[in-house]
PLY file of the C-alpha trace (Angstrom):
ply
format ascii 1.0
element vertex 93
property float x
property float y
property float z
element edge 92
property int vertex1
property int vertex2
end_header
106.65 79.58 86.15
103.90 77.76 87.97
100.24 78.72 88.03
100.73 80.01 91.58
103.59 82.33 90.58
101.64 84.11 87.82
99.49 86.29 90.16
102.57 87.30 92.17
104.49 88.21 89.03
101.49 90.17 87.71
101.12 92.02 91.04
104.80 93.00 90.95
104.38 94.18 87.34
101.39 96.36 88.31
103.33 98.02 91.12
106.42 98.54 88.96
104.32 100.01 86.14
102.65 102.41 88.59
106.07 103.52 89.85
107.33 104.07 86.31
104.21 106.07 85.40
104.79 108.27 88.48
108.38 108.89 87.37
107.22 109.71 83.84
104.66 112.15 85.22
107.31 113.93 87.28
109.61 114.09 84.26
106.82 115.48 82.07
106.16 118.23 84.60
109.88 119.07 84.64
109.91 119.04 80.84
107.02 121.54 80.75
108.85 123.84 83.14
112.06 123.69 81.11
110.22 124.33 77.84
108.50 127.34 79.41
111.86 128.65 80.61
113.39 128.33 77.15
110.39 129.90 75.40
110.43 132.80 77.88
113.92 133.78 76.67
112.40 134.97 73.40
115.32 133.46 71.53
114.95 131.17 68.53
118.21 129.32 69.17
119.63 128.52 72.59
122.99 126.81 72.88
123.82 124.65 75.88
127.05 122.89 76.76
126.04 119.60 75.13
122.88 120.41 73.17
121.08 123.22 71.47
117.40 124.07 71.26
115.63 125.67 68.32
112.20 127.22 68.82
110.10 127.67 65.71
106.51 128.29 64.73
104.56 126.36 62.14
100.95 126.19 61.03
98.79 123.10 61.19
95.40 122.62 59.63
92.80 120.30 61.08
89.24 119.41 60.15
86.59 120.33 62.71
84.42 117.20 62.46
81.95 118.60 64.99
81.13 121.46 62.62
80.88 119.13 59.61
77.47 117.74 58.61
77.11 114.00 59.36
76.47 113.13 55.72
79.87 114.55 54.78
81.95 113.03 57.53
80.40 109.53 57.76
82.25 108.12 54.71
85.59 109.30 56.11
85.27 108.15 59.70
86.77 104.86 60.74
86.43 102.92 63.93
89.39 101.28 65.61
89.58 99.07 68.67
91.55 100.62 71.52
92.80 98.61 74.48
93.45 100.61 77.65
95.30 99.71 80.83
94.59 101.96 83.81
96.62 101.94 87.01
95.08 103.24 90.25
96.41 103.27 93.77
94.99 100.79 96.28
93.88 101.83 99.73
95.54 99.66 102.33
94.63 99.65 105.97
0 1
1 2
2 3
3 4
4 5
5 6
6 7
7 8
8 9
9 10
10 11
11 12
12 13
13 14
14 15
15 16
16 17
17 18
18 19
19 20
20 21
21 22
22 23
23 24
24 25
25 26
26 27
27 28
28 29
29 30
30 31
31 32
32 33
33 34
34 35
35 36
36 37
37 38
38 39
39 40
40 41
41 42
42 43
43 44
44 45
45 46
46 47
47 48
48 49
49 50
50 51
51 52
52 53
53 54
54 55
55 56
56 57
57 58
58 59
59 60
60 61
61 62
62 63
63 64
64 65
65 66
66 67
67 68
68 69
69 70
70 71
71 72
72 73
73 74
74 75
75 76
76 77
77 78
78 79
79 80
80 81
81 82
82 83
83 84
84 85
85 86
86 87
87 88
88 89
89 90
90 91
91 92
């Protein structure tokens, strides 16, 4: 790859990533609809032709750090570096 090819390859990667993210978004919306449909049956176990679904409840405990005094939470908080990549559509004329 030459130095002149790198921007073209990166541009193609950006567009492909955006397309994949759009597909994932559509699939997540479909997943939400299917989950809602299954939950609405009121059944705990639903058998399909190839798969089965089991719906169960469980409890989870979390710590409300906003309600905790700073002097209690400070020793337990940790900072991590997070790298983010954001894709936005370009306006073309």
